[in-house]
C-alpha positions as a Python dict, from the first residue, in 0.01 Angstrom:
ca = {
    (1, 'M'): (0, 0, 0),
    (2, 'P'): (105, 327, -149),
    (3, 'L'): (40, 611, 169),
    (4, 'T'): (249, 923, 193),
    (5, 'R'): (411, 924, 549),
    (6, 'P'): (196, 1077, 776),
    (7, 'Q'): (-105, 902, 549),
    (8, 'A'): (81, 520, 698),
    (9, 'V'): (100, 756, 1055),
    (10, 'L'): (-254, 743, 1042),
    (11, 'A'): (-350, 421, 982),
    (12, 'A'): (-131, 220, 1161),
    (13, 'T'): (-242, 445, 1472),
    (14, 'L'): (-558, 376, 1461),
    (15, 'S'): (-581, 42, 1394),
    (16, 'S'): (-356, -70, 1706),
    (17, 'F'): (-636, 87, 1856),
    (18, 'A'): (-905, -185, 1696),
    (19, 'L'): (-633, -413, 1786),
    (20, 'Y'): (-566, -362, 2093),
    (21, 'C'): (-940, -400, 2193),
    (22, 'A'): (-1040, -744, 2099),
    (23, 'L'): (-704, -867, 2232),
    (24, 'V'): (-817, -683, 2638),
    (25, 'I'): (-1183, -825, 2501),
    (26, 'W'): (-1065, -1149, 2422),
    (27, 'A'): (-846, -1155, 2721),
    (28, 'F'): (-1149, -1116, 2897),
    (29, 'A'): (-1288, -1419, 2784),
    (30, 'A'): (-956, -1663, 2820),
    (31, 'A'): (-1032, -1974, 2951),
    (32, 'S'): (-678, -1849, 3263),
    (33, 'A'): (-439, -1528, 3267),
    (34, 'T'): (-152, -1715, 3185),
    (35, 'R'): (-302, -1798, 2844),
    (36, 'A'): (-399, -1445, 2781),
    (37, 'W'): (-44, -1378, 2928),
    (38, 'L'): (71, -1634, 2598),
    (39, 'V'): (-75, -1443, 2361),
    (40, 'A'): (-32, -1129, 2432),
    (41, 'G'): (312, -1155, 2467),
    (42, 'A'): (323, -1398, 2116),
    (43, 'L'): (104, -1143, 1987),
    (44, 'C'): (437, -880, 2078),
    (45, 'C'): (689, -1069, 1972),
    (46, 'L'): (646, -1107, 1636),
    (47, 'P'): (598, -680, 1542),
    (48, 'A'): (909, -623, 1708),
    (49, 'A'): (1094, -915, 1589),
    (50, 'H'): (995, -784, 1232),
    (51, 'L'): (1082, -455, 1343),
    (52, 'L'): (1436, -609, 1444),
    (53, 'L'): (1547, -781, 1159),
    (54, 'T'): (1391, -453, 860),
    (55, 'G'): (1617, -243, 1100),
    (56, 'A'): (1377, 2, 1144),
    (57, 'R'): (1532, 296, 1354),
    (58, 'P'): (1295, 583, 1606),
}
């Protein structure tokens, strides 16, 4: 999706709110707190690994 930098930041920010809301709803529906933490940790590791592998800088 070719977007300008401000549009890409806005799209990422808006989608992050929807994903965060879905994760919170799922965490309250999870069978155990351990499972909720493991899934949340796994979902955080995927984008972190992508940033590390692509050499992204702040």
